[in-house]
C-alpha positions in Angstrom: -38.2 -192.6 151.9 -39.7 -194.8 149.3 -38.8 -197.9 151.3 -40.4 -196.3 154.4 -43.6 -195.7 152.5 -43.6 -199.3 151.2 -43.1 -200.6 154.7 -46.0 -198.6 156.1 -48.2 -199.8 153.2 -47.4 -203.4 154.0 -47.9 -203.0 157.7 -51.1 -201.0 157.4 -52.6 -201.2 153.9 -55.9 -199.6 154.9 -54.3 -196.4 156.3 -51.8 -196.3 153.5 -54.6 -196.4 150.9 -56.6 -193.7 152.8 -53.6 -191.4 152.7 -53.0 -192.0 149.1 -56.7 -191.3 148.3 -56.5 -188.2 150.4 -53.6 -186.9 148.4 -55.4 -187.5 145.2 -58.5 -185.8 146.5 -56.5 -182.6 147.4 -54.9 -182.6 143.9 -58.4 -182.9 142.3 -60.1 -180.4 144.5 -57.7 -178.0 146.2 -60.5 -176.2 148.1 -60.7 -179.4 150.2 -57.0 -179.1 151.1 -57.4 -177.7 154.6 -60.1 -180.2 155.5 -58.3 -183.3 154.1 -55.0 -182.3 155.6 -56.4 -181.6 159.1 -58.6 -184.8 159.0 -56.2 -187.3 157.4 -52.8 -186.2 156.1 -51.8 -184.4 159.3 -52.0 -187.6 161.3 -49.5 -190.5 161.7 -52.1 -193.2 162.0 -55.8 -194.0 161.4 -56.3 -194.1 165.1 -55.1 -190.5 165.5 -57.2 -189.4 162.6 -60.3 -191.0 164.0 -59.7 -189.4 167.4 -59.6 -186.1 165.6 -62.7 -186.7 163.6 -64.7 -187.9 166.6 -63.7 -185.0 168.8 -64.5 -182.5 166.0 -67.9 -183.9 165.4 -69.0 -184.4 169.1 -67.5 -181.2 170.6 -70.0 -178.7 172.0 -70.2 -175.9 174.6 -70.6 -178.7 177.2 -67.3 -180.4 176.3 -64.4 -179.1 174.3 -62.8 -180.8 171.2 -59.5 -181.0 173.1 -60.9 -183.0 176.0 -62.8 -185.3 173.6 -59.7 -185.8 171.6 -57.7 -186.8 174.7 -60.3 -189.3 175.6 -60.4 -190.9 172.2 -56.6 -190.9 172.0 -56.5 -192.7 175.3 -59.0 -195.3 174.2 -57.2 -196.1 171.0 -53.9 -196.2 172.8 -55.2 -198.6 175.5 -57.2 -200.9 173.2 -55.7 -201.8 169.8 -58.9 -203.7 168.9 -60.7 -200.3 168.4 -58.4 -199.5 165.5 -58.6 -203.0 164.1 -62.4 -202.9 164.2 -62.4 -199.5 162.4 -60.3 -200.9 159.6 -62.7 -203.9 159.2 -65.6 -201.5 159.2 -64.0 -199.4 156.4 -63.4 -202.4 154.3 -67.0 -203.6 155.0 -68.5 -200.3 153.8 -66.3 -200.2 150.7 -67.2 -203.7 149.7 -70.9 -203.5 150.4 -72.0 -200.0 149.7 -72.0 -199.2 145.9 -71.9 -195.5 146.8 -68.5 -195.9 148.5 -65.7 -195.7 146.0 -62.7 -194.9 148.2 -61.6 -196.0 151.7 -61.4 -192.4 152.8 -65.1 -191.8 152.3 -66.4 -193.4 155.5 -63.8 -191.6 157.5 -64.7 -188.2 156.0 -68.3 -188.3 155.0 -70.4 -191.4 156.2 -72.2 -190.8 159.5 -72.9 -194.5 160.0 -69.2 -195.2 160.1 -68.4 -192.2 162.2 -71.2 -192.9 164.7 -70.0 -196.5 165.1 -66.4 -195.4 165.8 -67.6 -192.9 168.5 -69.7 -195.7 170.0 -66.6 -197.9 170.2 -64.9 -195.2 172.2 -68.0 -194.9 174.5 -68.0 -198.7 174.9 -64.4 -198.7 175.9 -65.2 -196.0 178.5 -68.1 -198.1 179.8 -65.8 -201.1 180.3 -63.5 -198.9 182.3 -66.5 -198.0 184.5 -66.4 -194.4 183.3 -70.1 -194.6 182.6 -71.0 -190.9 182.8 -68.5 -190.1 180.0 -69.9 -193.0 178.0 -73.4 -191.7 178.4 -72.2 -188.3 177.3 -70.8 -189.7 174.1 -73.9 -191.7 173.5 -76.0 -188.5 173.8 -73.7 -186.5 171.4 -73.7 -189.3 168.8 -77.5 -189.3 169.0 -77.7 -185.6 168.6 -75.2 -185.3 165.8 -75.8 -188.4 163.8 -79.3 -189.6 164.7 -77.8 -192.9 165.8 -78.5 -194.1 169.3 -76.2 -197.0 170.4 -76.1 -197.7 174.1 -72.4 -197.9 175.3 -73.1 -201.1 177.1 -74.2 -203.0 174.0 -71.7 -205.2 172.2 -71.0 -204.6 168.5 -68.6 -206.7 166.5 -66.3 -205.7 163.6 -66.9 -205.5 159.9 -70.2 -203.6 160.4 -71.9 -201.6 157.7 -74.7 -199.2 158.7 -76.0 -197.7 155.5 -77.5 -194.2 155.7 -77.7 -194.7 159.4 -80.7 -192.5 160.1 -82.7 -193.5 163.2 -80.6 -196.5 164.2 -81.3 -197.7 167.8 -79.3 -200.5 169.5 -80.3 -201.1 173.1 -78.3 -201.7 176.2 -78.2 -205.5 176.3 -78.1 -206.0 172.5 -75.3 -208.0 170.9 -74.3 -207.6 167.2 -71.9 -210.1 165.8 -69.2 -209.6 163.1 -69.9 -208.8 159.5 -73.5 -207.5 160.0 -75.1 -205.1 157.7 -78.1 -202.9 158.5 -79.9 -200.1 156.8 -81.6 -197.0 158.2 -84.4 -197.0 160.8 -83.4 -200.3 162.3 -84.3 -200.9 166.0 -82.7 -203.6 168.2 -85.0 -202.9 171.1 -86.5 -204.4 174.3 -90.0 -205.4 175.1 -90.1 -204.7 178.9 -88.6 -203.0 181.8 -86.5 -205.9 183.2 -82.9 -204.9 183.8 -81.3 -208.2 182.6 -81.2 -209.5 179.1 -84.0 -207.8 177.2 -82.5 -207.0 173.7 -81.7 -209.2 170.7 -78.6 -211.1 169.8 -77.7 -210.7 166.1 -75.3 -213.4 165.1 -72.6 -212.9 162.4 -73.3 -212.2 158.8 -76.9 -211.0 159.2 -78.6 -208.5 156.9 -81.2 -206.3 158.4 -83.4 -204.3 156.0 -84.5 -200.7 156.4 -87.1 -200.1 159.1 -86.9 -203.5 160.6 -87.6 -203.8 164.3 -86.1 -206.7 166.2 -87.5 -206.7 169.7 -86.8 -208.7 172.9 -84.4 -211.3 174.2 -84.3 -213.3 171.0 -81.6 -214.6 168.7 -81.3 -213.9 164.9 -79.3 -216.8 163.6 -76.1 -216.3 161.5 -76.3 -215.5 157.8 -80.0 -214.8 158.0 -81.9 -212.0 156.3 -84.6 -209.7 157.8 -86.8 -208.0 155.2 -87.4 -204.3 155.3 -90.2 -203.1 157.6 -90.4 -206.4 159.4 -91.2 -206.7 163.1 -89.2 -209.7 164.6 -90.5 -211.0 167.9 -89.2 -214.6 167.9 -85.9 -216.4 167.2 -84.8 -216.5 163.6 -83.1 -219.8 162.4 -79.7 -219.6 160.7 -79.6 -218.9 157.0 -83.3 -218.1 156.7 -85.3 -215.0 155.4 -88.0 -213.6 157.6 -90.6 -210.9 156.6 -93.8 -209.4 157.8 -95.5 -208.0 160.8 -95.0 -210.1 162.9 -92.1 -211.6 160.9 -92.3 -215.2 159.7 -89.9 -217.4 157.8 -90.5 -217.0 154.1 -87.6 -219.0 152.7 -83.9 -219.5 152.7 -81.5 -216.6 153.0 -80.6 -217.1 149.3 -76.9 -216.9 149.6 -74.1 -217.8 152.0 -73.4 -214.2 153.2 -76.5 -212.0 152.9 -74.7 -209.1 154.8 -72.0 -209.0 152.1 -74.2 -209.6 149.0 -76.7 -207.0 150.3 -79.5 -208.8 148.3 -82.8 -207.6 149.8 -85.1 -209.4 147.4 -87.4 -212.1 148.6 -87.2 -215.3 146.5 -86.0 -213.2 143.5 -88.9 -210.8 143.7 -89.5 -207.4 145.3 
């Protein structure tokens, strides 16, 4: 048995750590035993646990938990990248959010992570041309979490959405790997054209709270957008932009702004 647990830990260290933390949580707070067992310890894999959590959160009188769970299980079974992205997201939240002390916290309590995983299932449905189901999931995610991510948008892995209140990501938006954003961020369009009308956010970008990035523009890799900025034009790589409308105010200040989470401008508020 010990050898089996060791093998599982080596093959899937993220899931192994989540289970270990869950066992410690139950020991420390027995009143959480039912919740933690049903959400984590009852399941053989992270994918199955996420399918359960997504279905539990999004179920309503319009669609049952059982149907939603079957849909999510199908998505995770058909596309291993969904589970891989979830693991990268968990690590990203743990490393970047000082309020996150355990891997199990995003799975259990953080709506930004949960909304993102539900979006990933919706995006898988969209790619299977099951668009009405994808729209339904988008609607329920918006209603439950206050996060509106169009299922056609493309979002990479290692994403951290802190607080996650009033996040909007439009239909033709693209978000690269290892991006961090805070609450009230909008990646929106500026017109009614049906083609490309939303931003491309390259890898490693940090987007501050309340920032609005609008139109078919590109935010270069490892750049930083200050809180409250309105970005209407391309942002060069490794630069900081601020203001309304946003302008370049300096260098990004570090190699990986999205990881460092440093939101100061040139060392000052």
